[in-house]
N, C-alpha and C positions, 0 to 999 in steps of 0.2 A: 583348392585354391579359388580366389574371388574373381570371376569373370563377370558378374552380373552387372546390370545397370545401377542397382541400389536398391533401398528398401522401397522406395516408391515406384520402382520398376515402370517409369514412364517410358511409353514407346510412342515415338511420332508416327501418325498414320502414314507418312510417306515411307518410312524405313522398311527396307528389308531386314533379314538376320542371316547374313552370310557366313559361311565357315571361312576362315582365312588360315588355316594351319595344315592344308593339304599335304605339303612337303613333310611335315613332322609327323603326320599320322601315318603316311607311307613309310616314313623311317621306323616308327614304331612297329608296325605290321610287319616289316621286313625283318627287325631285329628279333621279334619274339618267335618267328618261324625260322630263324638261322640255327644251324647246329650248333649245339652246346650252350644256347642261350634260353633261359627259362624264365628271365625276368628282365623289365625294362623299367628304369626309374626315369621320371621326367622332372628335372630342375626347374623352376621358375620363380619369378618375381609375380607378385598379385598382378591381375589383369592381362598378362600376356597370352592367355588362352588354354592353360592347362586343362582346367575343367571342361572347357568345350571340346578339347581333343579326347578326353575320357568319354564324354557323351556320345561323340560321333565314333569312337571305337566300339563302343558297346552295341550301337545301332549297326555297326558294320559285321560284327561277329556273333551277335546273339541268335542268329539263325543256324548257327554252325557248331557253336560249343555253348555249354551252360555258363553263364556268366553271374558271379556274384559282385554286386557294386556296394562299395563300403565307403561312407563319408566319415572319416574321423572329426571330431571337435574337441574344443578345449573342455568343455564339460565332461566329457567321458574319457579324457586323457588319463586320468588316474583310477579308473574303474577297470579291473581285470575283465577283459572279454566283453566291455560295454559295447563297443561297436558292432559285435556281432548277435546281439539280441533280437534283432528281427529275423534271424535264421535259427533260432534256437527254440522254437514253439514247442518242440517235441521234448525238450529238455526240462526234467523237473526243476523247480524254484530253488530245491535245496542242493541241487547239482550243479547250477550255474557256474560256480568258480573252481570246479573240477575240471582239469584239464582234459582227461580221457573223455568225459561226458561232453564236452564242447567239440573235442575233435568228431566225437560220434555224430552229433548234431550238424555240424558243418557238412561232413561227407553224405549224411543222409539229405540234407537240403540240395546238394550237388546231384545227388542220385535222383531226386525226384525232378529236377529241372532237365536232366539228361532224358529221362523218360517222357516229359513233356515235348521236349523238342524231337524226339523220334516219332511220336503221335503225330505232331505237326507236319513232319516231312511225309509222313504216309499219307496225310490228308492234301497235302499239296499246299499247305499253309506256311507262308515266310518267304521272303524274298532276299537274295543278296543284295549288298549295297556297295559292293566294290571292293571284296576282299582280292588279293593277288590272284592270278589265274591258277596257281598251283593249289590254293586254298579251296577253289571250287570244284576243281575238275580230277581231283587226286581221290578217287574213292578207296584207296588202300590206306590212306593215312588217317590215323585216329588221333586227331588234336585233344590235348588235355582240356578240362574245364579252364576257366580263366577267372581270377579273382583281379578286379579293379578297385584300386585305393585313392581316393582323392584326400589332400591334406595328410599324407601319411605321416608327416613329422609330428601330428598331434596323437598318433596312435598310442595306446598303452602298451608296455613292453611284453604282457603276456600274450595279445593278439600278435604281435610281431613275432615273437617265438614259434607260435603256431604255424603261422603262414610260411614261415621259413622252413619248417619241418616239412610242410605239405610239398612246397617248391622243391627241396633237396630229394624228397622222394618221389619226384616226377609226377605227382598226383594234381598238380595245378601248374599253369602259368601265372606270371604275377606282371601287373602294369601298375605302378604307383606313381602318384605325382605328391611333390612336396616342395615346401619353399625353400628358395636359395638361403634364407636368412636362418634357417633351422635345420639341426642335424636330423638324419632319420634314427629312430629309436633302435638300440640293439635288439636283435642280431641282423637286422634288414641289410647293412652296409656290408656284412660279411658275404652276401651273395655277390657283391661286386669285386671284392677282394680275391673271392675265390674263382673269378672268371666264369661266374654263372649268370651275370646280369650285364646289361649294357646301360648306357646312361644318355639321354637326349637333355641338352640344355638349350631352354626356349631363349632366343635372342628377340629383342624387339624389332618389328616390320622394318625392312629397308624403304627406300623412297619407293620403289617400283612396286612393292607388294601393298604398301599403304596406299598408294592411288588406285590400285585395283580394287582394294577394300572399299575405299569410298564410292567407286562406281557402282559395285554390288550392293553396297548399303543404300545407296540413293537411287540405284535402278535407273541410271543414265550416264551419260558423259559428263566428266567432270574436269573443269579447265585445270591445265597442268600446274599453273601456280596455286590454285585451289588445294589440289592435292599435296604440293609442297608446304603449304601453310598448315595443314592439318598434321602432316608428317613431322614437321619441326616442332609444333605446338604439344602434340601429345608423346613426342620422344619414341613414337613407334609402338606405344602400347594401346592395343585393340579396345581395351576398356576405357580408357581415357578418350581415345579417339571416338567411340561411340558417343561418348558423353558430350564431347565437343559439337559434334555434328547435330546430336539432338537439340542441344540448347542455341546453336547457330539457328537451327531452322525455328524453334519456337519464338526466337526475339528478332526474326525476320532478317537476319544477318547473312543467312545463306538463301539463296534463291535460283531458280531456273529461268536464265534469260537467253531467248533465241535457241532453246534447245540443249543448253549446257549449264551446269550447276557452277556458280560463281560465290566465293565468300568475300564478305569485306574483312581484309586481315587488320584493320586498324581499330579493332574492338576488343574489350577484355570479355572472355567467356569463362565464367566460374559459377556454375550452376550450384545448387544445394547438393544435388547427388555427386557433383565432381568434388566438392569441398568435403562431402562425407567420405568419398572414396579415399582421398588423400589422408583424412583423419584416421581411417582404418590402417593405414600404410604406417601411421605414426605410433599406434597404440602400443604399448610395451617397451618403449624406449625409457630410460631413465631420465630423471628432471635434468640432471647436467648434460645429457645428451641432447636434451630437447632445447636446452639454452644454447648448445653449440650449434643446432640445426639452425635456430632463429638467426643467429650471428651470420652464419655462411649464407642463408637465403637473402639476407637483407644486404651483404656486401659481395656477393660471389662476382668473380672469383677472387679468393682471399689467401693470403699466405696461412698455412697451415700452422706455423709456429705462433701466430698471433692469437689464433683461435686457442691453441693448447695452452697459451700462456693465461688466458683468461677462464677458462673451463678446465683444464687439465688434459693430459694425454689420453686417459682412458675413455673419456666421452667421444673424442674424435675417433679413436678405434673402435668404439661401438658403432659409430656412424658408417665407416668404412667398411666394418665386417658385415653390417646390415645391409650393404649395398644401398644406402641413402645418398652418400656423397661419393666422390670419387677425385683424383687428381685430374685436371683437365686435360693433361697431355703426358705422355711418358716422361719421366724425369722430372717432372714440373713439381714444384713446391706449393701450387696454387689449388685450392680446392673449390669444387663447385657441386651442385646438386645433380643426381643421375638423371632427372627429368625435369624440363622447364615448367611441367604442371605443378611440381613440388614446390618450387620457388614462387611461382605467382600466388598459389593459395597459401602458403605458409606466410609471405609477406602481409596477405590480406588479414591473416589470423592474428598477427601482433598488433596490439593496440598502440596508438600512436605515442602514448606517455612510455610505455616500456621501450617502443623503438628508439626514442630520443635518448633514453638513459644507455641502451645498448650502443647507440651510436657514439656517444661521450666515451665510453669504456673503450670500444675498439679503436677510436681515431688516435686515442694517445697511444696506443701499442703499435700503430703502424708507423713505418718509417718513410717519411716523405711522400710524395704523390706516386699514386701505383703506374708501373711500367707497362701494365697489360691494359689494353684500350677498352675492353669491356669492363674491366674493374673500375676505370675511370668514370665511365659512364654510369655505372651502377650507383658509386658512391657519390657523385653529384645528384643523381635523383633522389637518391636516399636523404642527402642533407637538404634538399628542397623540399622535400615530403615532410620533413620532421622540423622544418622552420629554421634552419641554419643557413646564415647567410653564405653565398658562395661568390668568390670573386669573378668578375665579368669576364676575364679571359679564361677561366676554367668553365664556366657556363657556356662560352662560344665553342670551346674545344669539344665539350660533350655534345652540344647541339649538332655540330659537323659531324661528329662520330655517328649521332642518333640518324642523321640525314643519310649517311653511308651504309647503316645497317637497315635503311628503310623503315627504322621504328620513327615514322612521320609524325605522329600525334606527340610523342615524346619529344622531337626535334622542335614542333611549334610551341608546346608550353615551356621547354627550355629557353627559346629564343624570346619569348616573351617577357621572360625575366631578365633580360640583359639591359643594363642601364649604362649610359655613357655615351657621349657623341662619338667619340672614336670608334665605337662598336655597332653603330645604328645601322650602317650600310651592310656590314657583314651580316648581322643578325636578318636583315631583310632579305638577303641572297639565300641564307639557310631556309628562312621561311619559304622563300620561291622553290627551291630544290624539294623541299617538302610536299609542297602542292604538286609538283611535277611527278614525285613518285607516287601520289595518290591518284594521277592520271588527270589532274585538275589544271591543265596546261593555261587556259585563261586567267585563271587564278595567279599562276605562276607569272605569267607575262605581266599582269597588273601589278604585281609586287615589284618586279624590276623597272616598269616604265613610270612608276610614280614620281612626279616633279620633285618629291622631296628628297630622292635618291641622289645625292651629289657625291661622288667618292672622293675620299680624302687623301688617297695615295694611289700610286699606279697599280699596286697589287689589288687592290678593291676595283679599280677600273677594269683590270684584265678579268678578274673573278667574275665581274657582273656581265661583261661583254660577252664571254665565252658561254655563260649559263644562258643569257637571252638568245644567243645564236643557236644554242641547242635546244631551246624550247620553241624557237619559231620552226625548227626543222621537223619537230615532233608535232607541230601545228598544221605542217604542210604548207607553210608560208612561202610564197615565191622568193627566188634568189635576190630580187630587188632589194628586199627588206635585208637580206644578209650583207650586201654590198654596201647598203646605208649603214648598217652597224660597223663594218669594217672602217668606212670612211670616219664614222664619229669617233671611232677608237683612236684611229690616228690623229684627229684633230685635237681631242682631248689630251692626248699623250704630248704632242707639242705644246699645248698651253701649260701641262704641268713641268714639262722640262724649262719652259722660259721661266717660270716662277722659283725654279729650283735647279740653278744652273750647275752647282756642285754634283747633282744627282742625274744631270741632264742625259748623260750617255747611256745610264742604266734605264731610265724612264723611256727614252725613244726606243732601246732595244726591247723591252718588256712589251711597249704598246705596238711596236711593228711586228713583233712576233705573233701576238694576238690576232692583228688585222691580216697577217699572211694566212695564218690557219683558218680564219672565216673565208678567206679568198679560195683556199684549198676546199673547203666544204662546198663553195660555189662551183669549181670545177667538177668535183665530184657528182654533184646534181646534173651539171650539163654534159658529163661524160667526155670532157675535154682532158684525156688522160695523157696526152703528149705534152700538153702546156703545163703538168704538174711538175716536171724535173727541176725547173728553175727555183721556184719558190721553196721546193723543199730542201735544195740545196741550200738556200739562204738560211733557212730555219736551223738546219744542222749547225752552220757555223755563225749564228746571230751574234753580234758584238755586245759587250758591255753587260752581260747577263749573270746570275748567279748559278751556281752548280744545280740546285733544285729546278730552276727555270729552265736550265739547259737538258736536264732530264726530261722535264716535260715536253720541250720541245722535240726531242728524240722520240719519244712515244708518239706525238702527234705525226711525225715524219713515217715512223714505222707503220702507224696505223693506214694513213693515206696511200703509202706505198704497196701496201698490202693489196689494196683495191686495185691500183694501177696494174701491178704485176699479174693479178689473177685477170683482169680484163684484156691484157695485151698477150696473153698465151703461156704465163708463167705462174699457175695457180700453186704449183708446189712451193715456190719461193714466196708466193702470197701468204700460205699458210704459216711458214716459218717467220714471216715478217710480223704477221698479227701475234703469233706466240710469243715473240720476244717484246712487243710493245705491252703485252698483258703482264710480262714478268717483270718489267720495269718498276722500279720503287718510284713512287710519287709522294708529294708532300700531302699530308691529310687534308689541306684546303682544296687542293687541285682536284681530288677525287670527286668534290661535291659536284663541280661542273663537268669534269672530264670523265664522261660515263663509259663505264666498263662495256655497257651494252654496245657502242659503236666499235669497239673493237670486237666484240663476239660477232656482230653482224658481218663483219668482214672477214672474220676467221671463218665462220660457217659458209660464206659464199665462195671463198677459195676452196674450201674442203668438196663442196658439191661441185664446182668447176672441175676439180682433180677427178671426181668419181670416188671419192675416199669417203664412203658411208659410215665406216668406223671410226674415222678420224672426226666426223661430224657428230657422231653419237658421242664420242669422248669428250669434246669440247662441251656439248651440252652438259653432260654429266658433271663434268669439272666446274661448269659455271653455277650451276643449281647448288653444287655442295659449297664451292668455295666463296661465291659472292653472296650466297643465301639469298635473303628476300628480294634481291635486285632481279630475280627470275620473274617478280611479278611484272617489271616494267618491260621485259622481254615477251611477255604475254603471248598470243598466239603463235609467236614466230617459231615455236618448236614444232607446231603442225605444219607450217610452210616447209620447214626442213625435212620432215618426214614424208609429207606428200610429194615433194619433188623427187626424192629416193624413189618412192613408188613409181612415179611416173616415168623417171628415167630407166627403171627396171621393167618397164612395161606392164605394170599391174596397176591399170586405169581404175578398177573397181575398188581396190584397197585405197588408192590414192583419193578417190572421191570423199570416200567417208571420213577420212582424216582432214582433208581440205574444207570440208564443209563445217566440220567443228572449228576448224582455224578461222573461218569466216565469222562464225558466231563470236570467238573469242576476240577479234581484232575489231570488231564492231564495238566492243566495249573499251578497248584500251589499244592504241596503236601508235607508240611513240616512235617506232621506226619505220613507219609508212609503208607497211607490208599488207594491207588488205586488198590494194589493187592487185598484185602479184598472186596473193593466194586466191581471189575470185576468177583471175584469168586461168590459172591451173585447174581450178574446179570446174570451170566451164569445158575446158578442153578434156579433163578426165570424163566429165558426164557425157561430152559428145563422142569419145571413142567407145563407150559401153553402150551407147545408142539411145541415152536418155535425152533425147532433142529439147523437148519442152524445158527442162531443167538447164540444159546448156544455154538455150536461148534466154531464159531467166535471168542467168548470171550474167551473160553478156550484156543484156540490156541494163542490169544495175552495176556494171563496172564503171568505176571511176579511177583513173590512172593515179597512182600513188605517187608522192614525191620523194621517193626514196633515192639512195645513191644509184647512179645511173647504170652500174653492174647489175643490180636487180631490176631496174625499169626495163632495161633492154630485154631481158628474159620474159618479163611481164609481157611486153607487146608482141614478142614471138608466140607465146603461148596463146594470148588472144587472137592473134592473126591465124593460128592453126585451129583454135576452136569455130571462128568464123568460116574458115574454109570448109571444114567438116559439116557446118550447118547449112553452106551453100549446095554442096553435095553435087557440083558441076563437073567434077572430075579434070578440071583443068589445072594449070600450073598454080601452085599458091604464090601469086605475084607478091603480096604484102610480105611475105617471108623472104623472099628474093630481094626485095628492097631493103630489108632490114640486114641481111647478110652483105650487101653492096655498100649500104652505110658504115657498117662495122669494118669492112675493108678499107674504105676510105679513111676511117679514124684510126687505123692500125690497131683495132680492137679484135685481137684474132680469135680469142675464146668465145667472143659474142657473136661472130662470123661462123664459127663452127657450130655454135648451139641452133642457129637459125638454118644451116645446111642439115643438120642431123634431123631436125623436124621435118624438113622438106622429104628426106629419104622415107623417114618413120610414115609419112603421110602416103607413101607409095610412088613418088615421083624420083625416079633414077637418073635423070638429066643431070642432076649435079652431083653425080658420084665422083667424077675426076677431080672436081673441086675440093670434095669433102675429102678426098684422099691426100690432097696437097695442103690442105689447111689443118687437117689432124696431125699430119706429121710435123707442124709447127707448134703443137700445144703440148704442156707438159701433163702427164697424170694417166692413170689407169684408163678413165673415160675415153680420152682422146687416142691413146694406144689401140685399144680394143676397136675404136671405130676405124682406125687408119687401116689396120689388118683387114677389117670387112670391106673397105671401100676399095682397096687394092686388088683384093681377090675378087670382086664384082667387076673390076675393069678388066681383069685378065680372063673372065670366064673360068677361072680355076676351081673345079669342084672339090677337089681334095684340099686345096688352100683355103677354100670357103668352110668346109667342115672344120678344119684347124681355127678358123676365124670364129665360128660358131662356139668352139669350146672356150675361147679367150673372152668371148662377149659373154658367156654363161658365167665364168668366174669372175668377171668383173661385174656382175650383177645387171647386166643390160639383157634380161632374158627376151624381150621383144624382139631386138634386133638378132639374138641368138637363134629364136625360132624362124625368123627370115632366112638368116644365112643356112641353117640346117635343111630347111625345105627346099631351097635352091641348090645347094649342094646335091642332095639326093637325085633331085631332077637332072642336073648336069652330068652327074657321074653316070647315070642310067645303067643298063643291065652289062655294060662292058667292064664295069668296075669289079674287083674281086670282092666274092661273096661276103666274106669275112669283114672287109672295110664297109660295104653298104649296111651290114648288120649292126655294126659300130655306130654308124651315122643315124640310122634309124633309132637305135637305143638312145642316142644322145637326145634326138628329137623329141622322142616319146618323154624323156625324163624333162626336158625344158616344158612340153606342153603340161605334163602333171603339175609341175611347180607354179606355172603360170594359172592353171586351173584350179588347184586344189588348195594352195596356200591362203591363209586368211590371217589378217595382221593381229599381232600380239600388242605389247606396249610399244615397240618401236617400229619394227618392220615385220612382214609375214615371216613365218618359220616353215621349216620344211615338214613333209609328212611325218607323223608319229609311229606309222605302223610297220616301218621297216624291220626294228628289231624284232627277233623272235621272242618267244614266251617269256624267257627270263627278264625282258624288260618291263614287265608289268609292275614291278616293285619301283621303277624309276620315276620321278617326277615329269611333268610334261616338257619341261626346258630341258631336263637331262637327257629324256627321249631323243629331243631335236639335235642337241648337241652331239650325243653318240651317234645317231644316225650318219650325221656329215663326217664325224672322225671315222667311223667304220668304212665311209665311201672314200676315204683317202684325203680328206681335206686336213690341212695342217691347223693348229690353234689359230693362227692369224687369219687365215681363210674363212674359219667357221666365225671368227668375231666379224669380219667383214660381211659375210653371208647373212648373219643375223642382226647385224648392227648391235653387237655387245663388246663391252670391254674385253680385252685380251684377259685380265685377271678373273673376270666373271666366267669365262670359257673353261679356263684351267679349274676353276673350282667346281663347276659341274661335272667335268671330266673325272676329277678325283674323287668326288661322290658317287659318280656311276660306276667306276672300276671297283670301289669298295663293296656297293651293293651286289654288282653282278659277280664278285668274287674273281676278278681277272686283274692282271697287272699291266695291261697295255693295250695299244692300237691293234696289234696283230691279232689277239684274241677276240677284240671286239668286232673287227672286220669278218671273223668267222660267224658271229651271232648274226650279222646282218646279210651274208651270202644268200 
């Protein structure tokens, strides 16, 4: 298989050469050693890593068994036994085509390699690189030699028959990789049908593994959005991914800023090596299929029937069977390319003259405008590229969609093509949003504040006003500017209503809705949550507006109510409100200014206030997958969420690493004003682990963010806690007490609880009665666990404190769990039953081990991977982590919360672990972990 960079084999000096298929290699090793399996087939598309798996496999096993490595090729495909020529030196030239002579030659080569291996063992030469434990430690097991074949689909039939006979006779094991687009030569497939072989199908890397691969490739931390960009651009293909990274480095679009790798996502990366890699993929397809591929690339997604009409059914079937195109969704009739790189490169390969002819032919076959949004955007861009005139309304619709998809340069280019006075302001707003997407907030604001921008309708007035307010918030401008925007919106709306009395009620209703929403943004910034109820009620019942506008109002109300509920003690309900807001259908234009990120911020804040780490992770996963490149706009916010989860869990060292990366990312782009919060938490984490100089540096550099007050209140609390630790005077953390009192006065119960919890975490138990009372009034796992802990402390009840420690541990609050269990052991003393004390001490030891030994993975730290006995050596790292927790008695949902994974991911890991371990469920797993 083709996994190499290309003919020129260019390697940037900064790049490492990581192996990214550890899980698949483990699967191959496990399969080849399982009873009844003597062969493993690896099915793969080019670039997915089959060849690298084979190379790593050889490196792992060659010190244990003789290995014959065979690389088939097109030039030898019709020459009997041609690929075996390197191993037939002892066979006479006149005998090379005689099967028996070739068989003897292969067996002689294997015997010679076995003898060399024995000599090396006697001399102590050679070192295992990670075979499963039983492969290294079972001297009684005599594994047969191994034949490893790359590009097995190109092997001649005579060699295939010979190898099958060796496998059937138990003489060798076989591992063979082949292209998914070509069948294996007979009789190799019979090993599968006879149950002697297993098959591993390589899939593209998922988002998590792509990000990890990027970090290993670059040897440093990679901005989350940068990993997302390379994942979506490469389609998870490791070869394409590496080529993209190389070119981005060489052209200066990927650079290390403040210790973190960041890419400019708004540039096209198509190096000669990348183009050549795609050309290799296209070799061998028919001329008709090539024409069909060009049509699909230029117009995707496109109706299959239109392509079949122009080129015939067979070329489309050839592309589908060759895994070059696919239907974009189950039961869909729209075709798209399997990898975005294919589309980008193929479109560049088609000359403009040919593209114009294909455009003319295809447009006549398509019935009406496309219903799929991305199809609309692609066809408008195609029309513009070939010089076909596009109506202004379609240009605007496509520009709006491009800005939604964060294709900012495309949005800017399309907006520049729009002519007509009636579309001028709307086009300007699209350009403003595109600049906003690029993090160019001043340019966005300049677009909106141009004196030429006079709205021609109330929709344009509302459109511009709300985008302007969002941009001011991203710039951290004071609420006075927002108040001025609200007043200007009302004033201009009233003027429009006077000029158009027939539509007066609608105009006033819409302009007042926008003004009220901006005022809600002000209340959010000020933390005046009790004052939000009246304006939200008005928005819900705003008179004289259309159904789409009413839906937008409803989304606004749900978003703001999510924040209010979360601050006032009801974060579970706050999560539900945010989820409902995100699910609401909006008009395409509203999405340009009504940022999904604002809903996301409140959804995540609610989840963290609940202590629902799994919920927060699920929201982040769905956001990055569903909203796509909007992930760039959220920037380092993901680090803020993970860092806070670590801090709440008592893992300050892990939190510090994540938060420092977040500070770096947010210094580059911070539209949600989270840098201050991230810096405050990093300062507290540094002080908790004794890095006082770093903590002091972070405190001194801190500038309070102008985010929603729900976040700012937490920011102030963590900063106060950090300063208290730096003072080291052992006194009462007065600033935290003042923050708790202020939250009480504002009826912001969750914010009061956060300040009190930090006071207790700092060791001041004077507020425990108040903590118990306040925690009882707040929803969620976090508050519930704190409430039980505080009540047990109040009553000095050792057994209840031990029980509270268990609840705290299961809630992920390991720092508090450690406190609870230590006090429980002290208070219970020698008078308690011995078995009860053993349980408490065992729980305490487990918590201490988790706090001291866990290190963070992609999202949150994992449990120790050493609990499973020897059979677990064939499991991947994540499978061991999940299996250990399952064996300890945790449910799938609890494991998901502990490791901050989705429930579906946990279920998948357990399914694969059961299969590898040869067990059927948790009971057998528990036996392995005892």
